[in-house]
C-alpha positions in Angstrom: 20.7 -13.0 6.6 19.3 -12.5 10.2 18.3 -9.2 11.6 20.7 -9.2 14.0 23.4 -9.0 11.3 22.5 -5.5 10.6 24.5 -4.0 13.3 21.3 -2.4 14.9 21.1 -1.0 18.4 19.9 -3.7 21.0 16.8 -1.4 21.9 15.4 -1.9 18.3 16.8 -5.6 18.1 14.6 -6.4 21.0 11.6 -4.7 19.5 12.2 -6.5 16.4 12.4 -9.8 18.0 9.2 -9.5 20.2 7.5 -8.9 17.0 8.8 -12.3 16.0 10.9 -11.0 13.0 14.0 -13.0 12.2 14.9 -12.4 8.6 14.9 -9.1 6.8 12.9 -8.8 3.5 14.9 -8.0 0.5 14.0 -4.5 0.3 15.1 -4.1 4.0 18.3 -6.1 3.7 19.5 -4.0 0.7 18.1 -0.6 2.2 19.1 -0.6 5.6 22.7 -0.4 5.3 22.6 2.3 2.6 20.4 4.2 5.0 22.7 3.7 7.8 25.3 5.1 5.8 24.0 8.3 5.1 23.4 8.1 1.5 20.3 8.9 -0.3 18.2 6.3 -1.5 15.4 5.3 -4.3 13.7 2.1 -3.2 11.2 0.6 -5.6 9.3 -2.2 -4.3 5.8 -3.7 -4.4 3.1 -3.1 -1.7 3.6 -5.7 1.1 7.4 -6.2 0.8 8.3 -4.1 3.8 9.2 -0.9 2.4 8.0 1.0 6.0 10.2 -1.2 7.9 12.9 -0.6 5.5 13.4 3.0 6.3 11.6 3.2 9.8 14.3 1.0 11.6 17.4 2.7 10.6 15.9 5.9 11.1 15.1 4.9 14.5 18.4 3.7 14.9 20.2 6.9 13.5 18.0 9.0 15.8 18.5 6.8 19.0 22.0 7.6 18.4 21.8 11.4 17.9 19.3 11.9 20.5 20.4 9.4 23.0 19.1 10.0 26.7 19.2 13.9 26.1 16.5 15.6 28.3 16.7 18.7 25.8 13.4 19.9 24.0 12.8 17.7 21.3 12.9 18.9 17.6 11.6 17.2 14.4 14.5 15.1 13.0 12.6 12.9 10.6 9.7 13.8 8.4 7.9 11.1 6.4 5.6 12.3 4.0 2.8 10.1 2.4 -0.5 10.7 0.6 -3.1 9.0 2.6 -4.3 9.4 6.3 -4.7 5.5 6.4 -1.2 5.1 5.4 0.2 7.9 7.7 -1.3 6.0 10.6 0.1 2.6 9.6 3.6 4.5 9.5 3.4 6.0 12.8 2.1 2.8 14.3 5.4 1.2 12.9 7.6 3.7 14.4 5.9 3.3 17.6 6.3 -0.6 17.4 9.9 -0.5 16.5 10.9 2.2 18.8 9.3 1.2 21.8 12.4 0.9 23.9 14.0 4.2 22.8 12.8 7.4 24.2 11.9 9.0 20.5 8.5 10.0 20.1 6.4 10.3 16.9 3.5 12.2 15.9 0.9 11.4 12.8 -0.9 14.3 11.5 -3.5 14.7 8.7 -6.5 16.6 7.8 -10.0 16.0 8.2 -9.9 16.1 11.9 -9.3 19.1 14.4 -5.8 20.2 14.3 -5.7 21.2 18.2 -4.6 17.9 19.6 -1.7 17.9 17.0 -0.8 21.2 17.7 -0.6 20.6 21.4 1.5 17.4 20.7 3.8 19.4 18.4 4.1 22.3 21.0 5.7 19.5 23.5 8.1 18.4 20.7 8.6 15.3 18.7 11.5 13.6 17.1 9.5 12.0 14.1 6.7 13.4 12.2 4.5 11.4 9.7 2.3 13.6 7.7 -0.1 14.0 4.7 1.0 17.0 2.4 -2.1 19.4 3.1 -2.3 19.3 6.9 1.7 19.8 6.9 1.8 22.8 4.8 -0.9 24.1 6.8 0.4 23.8 10.3 3.8 25.3 9.0 2.1 28.1 7.4 0.5 28.8 11.0 4.2 28.4 12.4 3.7 25.2 14.4 6.5 23.6 12.4 10.3 23.9 12.6 12.3 21.7 10.3 15.9 23.6 10.9 17.0 20.3 12.8 15.9 17.8 10.2 18.0 14.8 9.6 15.9 12.6 7.2 13.3 13.3 4.7 11.3 10.4 3.4 8.8 10.5 0.5 6.6 7.4 0.6 4.4 6.2 -2.1 5.7 9.0 -4.5 4.0 7.7 -7.4 0.7 8.2 -5.6 1.5 11.6 -4.5 2.0 12.3 -8.1 -1.1 10.9 -9.2 -3.1 12.5 -6.5 -1.9 15.8 -7.4 0.6 16.5 -4.5 3.7 17.1 -6.6 3.5 21.2 -6.1 2.9 20.4 -2.3 6.1 18.1 -2.2 8.1 20.8 -4.0 7.2 23.2 -1.3 7.9 20.5 1.5 11.1 20.0 0.3 12.4 23.7 0.2 11.3 23.8 3.8 13.9 21.2 4.8 17.8 21.8 5.2 19.8 21.2 2.0 22.3 18.9 4.1 19.2 16.3 4.8 19.3 12.6 3.8 16.3 12.1 1.3 14.7 8.7 0.8 12.3 8.2 -1.9 10.3 5.0 -1.9 7.8 4.4 -4.7 6.0 1.0 -6.1 6.5 2.2 -9.5 8.9 4.4 -11.1 7.6 6.4 -14.1 9.3 9.2 -15.7 7.7 11.9 -13.7 9.1 10.2 -10.3 12.7 9.8 -11.8 12.6 13.5 -12.6 11.4 14.2 -9.1 14.4 12.3 -7.8 16.8 14.2 -9.8 15.6 17.4 -8.3 15.6 16.5 -4.8 18.1 13.4 -4.2 21.9 13.9 -4.0 23.8 10.9 -6.0 21.2 8.2 -4.6 21.7 4.5 -4.3 19.3 2.7 -6.0 17.4 -0.4 -4.6 14.8 -2.3 -6.8 13.2 -5.7 -5.7 10.1 -7.3 -6.7 9.8 -5.7 -10.0 6.2 -4.1 -10.6 5.5 -6.3 -13.5 5.9 -9.6 -11.4 3.0 -10.9 -9.5 3.3 -13.0 -6.2 3.7 -16.8 -7.2 1.1 -17.7 -4.2 -1.7 -15.7 -5.6 -4.0 -17.7 -7.9 -5.3 -15.4 -10.7 -8.7 -15.7 -12.7 -10.7 -13.6 -15.2 -14.1 -13.4 -15.8 -15.3 -11.7 -19.2 -18.7 -10.6 -18.4 -21.3 -8.1 -19.8 -20.8 -4.5 -18.3 -24.3 -4.6 -17.0 -23.8 -8.0 -15.4 -21.1 -7.1 -12.9 -23.2 -6.9 -10.0 -24.9 -9.9 -10.6 -21.6 -11.8 -11.0 -20.1 -10.4 -7.9 -23.2 -11.4 -5.7 -23.1 -14.9 -7.6 -19.4 -15.4 -6.5 -19.9 -14.4 -3.2 -22.9 -16.4 -2.7 -22.0 -19.7 -4.5 -18.3 -19.7 -3.6 -19.2 -18.4 0.1 -16.5 -15.7 -0.2 -15.8 -13.5 3.0 -13.0 -11.0 3.6 -13.1 -9.7 0.2 -11.4 -6.4 -1.1 -13.5 -5.1 -4.3 -11.6 -2.4 -6.4 -13.7 0.1 -8.0 -12.2 2.7 -10.5 -14.4 5.7 -8.9 -15.9 6.6 -5.7 -19.4 6.7 -7.3 -18.9 3.2 -8.5 -17.8 2.0 -5.1 -21.0 3.4 -3.4 -23.2 1.8 -6.0 -21.4 -1.6 -5.6 -22.3 -1.5 -1.8 -26.0 -0.3 -2.4 -26.5 -3.3 -4.6 -24.8 -5.9 -2.2 -26.7 -4.5 0.8 -30.0 -5.1 -1.0 -29.1 -8.4 -1.3 -28.4 -8.7 2.6 -24.4 -8.9 1.8 -22.8 -6.8 4.6 -20.7 -4.4 2.7 -19.0 -1.1 3.0 -17.1 1.3 0.8 -14.1 3.4 1.4 -12.7 6.4 -0.3 -11.8 9.9 -0.5 -15.0 11.3 -0.1 -15.6 9.9 3.5 -14.5 11.7 6.6 -11.4 10.2 8.4 -13.5 8.8 11.3 -15.9 6.9 9.0 -12.9 5.5 7.3 -11.3 4.2 10.2 -14.7 2.6 11.5 -15.0 0.7 8.2 -11.5 -0.4 8.2 -11.6 -1.6 11.7 -15.0 -3.4 10.9 -13.6 -4.9 7.9 -10.4 -6.1 10.0 -12.5 -7.4 12.7 -14.6 -9.3 10.2 -17.6 -7.4 11.0 -18.1 -6.5 7.2 -17.3 -9.3 4.7 -16.8 -7.1 1.5 -14.9 -4.0 1.4 -15.1 -1.9 -1.7 -12.5 0.5 -2.2 -11.0 2.9 -4.9 -7.0 2.5 -5.6 -5.9 5.8 -3.7 -8.1 4.7 -0.5 -6.8 1.1 -0.7 -3.1 2.2 -0.3 -3.8 2.9 3.6 -5.3 -0.9 3.8 -3.0 -3.3 5.6 -4.3 -6.8 6.3 -1.8 -9.7 6.4 -4.3 -12.4 5.9 -6.7 -11.1 2.9 -7.7 -14.4 1.1 -9.5 -12.6 -1.9 -9.3 -9.5 -4.3 -11.8 -8.9 -6.9 -11.1 -6.1 -9.7 -14.9 -5.0 -10.2 -13.4 -2.6 -12.5 -10.1 -3.5 -14.5 -7.4 -0.5 -14.2 -6.3 1.2 -17.1 -2.8 1.3 -15.8 -1.4 -2.0 -16.0 0.9 -1.7 -12.8 -2.0 -1.0 -10.7 -3.3 -4.4 -11.4 -0.3 -5.6 -10.0 -1.0 -3.4 -7.0 -4.2 -4.5 -6.3 -3.7 -8.3 -6.4 -0.9 -7.7 -4.4 -3.1 -7.1 -1.5 -3.8 -11.1 -1.1 -1.1 -13.5 -1.0 1.1 -12.0 1.8 3.3 -13.2 4.4 3.5 -16.4 3.0 -0.3 -17.2 2.6 -2.1 -18.1 -0.6 -4.5 -15.9 -2.0 -6.9 -15.4 -5.2 -7.3 -12.4 -7.5 -10.5 -12.2 -9.5 -10.9 -9.8 -12.4 -14.2 -8.9 -14.3 -13.5 -7.7 -17.7 -16.2 -5.9 -19.6 -16.2 -5.6 -23.4 -15.0 -2.1 -23.1 -12.1 -3.1 -20.8 -10.5 -5.7 -23.3 -7.7 -3.3 -24.4 -6.8 -2.9 -20.4 -6.5 -6.7 -20.1 -4.4 -6.7 -23.2 -1.9 -4.4 -21.8 -1.8 -6.1 -18.2 -1.1 -9.4 -19.8 1.6 -8.0 -21.7 3.1 -6.6 -18.4 2.4 -9.5 -16.1 3.5 -12.3 -18.6 1.5 -15.0 -16.6 -1.1 -17.2 -18.0 -4.4 -16.4 -16.1 -7.1 -18.7 -15.7 -10.2 -18.1 -17.7 -13.4 -18.8 -16.2 -16.0 -19.5 -18.7 -18.9 -21.3 -16.7 -20.7 -18.5 -15.3 -24.0 -17.2 -16.3 -23.0 -13.6 -17.4 -20.6 -14.1 -20.3 -20.3 -12.0 -23.2 -22.8 -13.2 -25.9 -20.9 -13.1 -28.8 -17.0 -13.3 -29.9 -14.1 -14.1 -27.8 -12.7 -11.9 -25.4 -9.3 -12.7 -26.2 -8.9 -14.0 -29.8 -12.2 -13.2 -31.9 -13.5 -17.0 -31.1 -15.8 -18.3 -28.8 -14.3 -19.4 -25.3 -13.1 -22.9 -25.2 -14.2 -25.2 -22.4 -10.8 -24.8 -20.8 -10.8 -22.7 -17.4 -7.3 -21.6 -18.5 -6.0 -19.7 -21.4 -2.8 -22.3 -21.5 -4.8 -25.4 -21.2 -2.4 -27.7 -19.6 -1.1 -25.5 -16.6 -2.8 -26.8 -13.3 -4.0 -24.3 -11.2 -2.6 -23.9 -7.7 -4.8 -24.4 -4.6 -5.0 -21.2 -2.3 -2.8 -21.4 0.7 -5.3 -19.1 3.0 -5.6 -21.7 5.4 -2.0 -21.9 6.4 -0.9 -20.4 9.6 -0.2 -16.5 9.1 3.5 -15.9 9.3 4.7 -12.5 10.5 5.8 -10.1 8.2 7.9 -6.8 8.2 5.8 -3.9 7.6 
């Protein structure tokens, strides 16, 4: 299918064409017609599959038709609620990009910065509001927000809002909106709690699910290192130096752990920065910009902070700490191998993390390459079967590894 087959306005098609997009991704191809029909929708797809464009483009199309060239005072007609400040900024930029040939205006609001510029823009009127829950409720309480004219409500990254404790805020926000609204819920995973949330807020929704959370990208080469817990920092430094790694996204389970990894790397003259919830918005943005501009070679992040990182050509992801939720592993390694590029996902597994790795293997059902030739292995017993690791670097032995495709020309993607 071509994008022009989706019966979108010429203004949107022009903006999309200028971005170099021709074919919608599966989540877009299936979701856009449903949203245009006015139905509620539950969309489930991995990070990097184009969820933002899947809802932003049809919303712009609908509002462009409703608002047209009207010179009346602007009212909030679309509200997108998302858990992190970085993700909110990304979504706002997407609306600006796809709607640049319409007269629609959008505002992104979040905490951690002065509310005054946000309030001034709200007073002038906006069509589309992108917000994090806390700042949204705060400004509404102060009387700066009116949702009486709301047409569409989007709950994006619903699973993360649940994990971050935003569920009560989300319920409050939904109650502030008209009952006849269109509601779109997007989530990378669909746990029972999210399904219950959907039943509460959506009316007879259509369901779209692509790239199941258990599937990992085929063009991502996965490797696992079984390493003594106390040697993880040494192994990380060893890999960065020996394999000359750069543009590396490292995942830490905790904020404190992320800071400690950065300190250890800096002591060995490796430019590294951390990004997590304890840092101010300005500091986080500076770090992200430095990483995107390749001024910093290693970025250490927690899972929640990483949801706002959108880099098309990211060659390496390293799980310094294995996640205790298998689906989180899929999300993490999905940060690489995007837009047709190859990527390498490396995981460190300490003795205490062996149960996590077993759960991950059950979910992904992929033969992951085991790297035994490194100086920081476990010293006794097999990490997988009670035997010493074999010389083969791969648990399946015969399957040949794919070469990374990171050198190929970067292709545009929808996001």
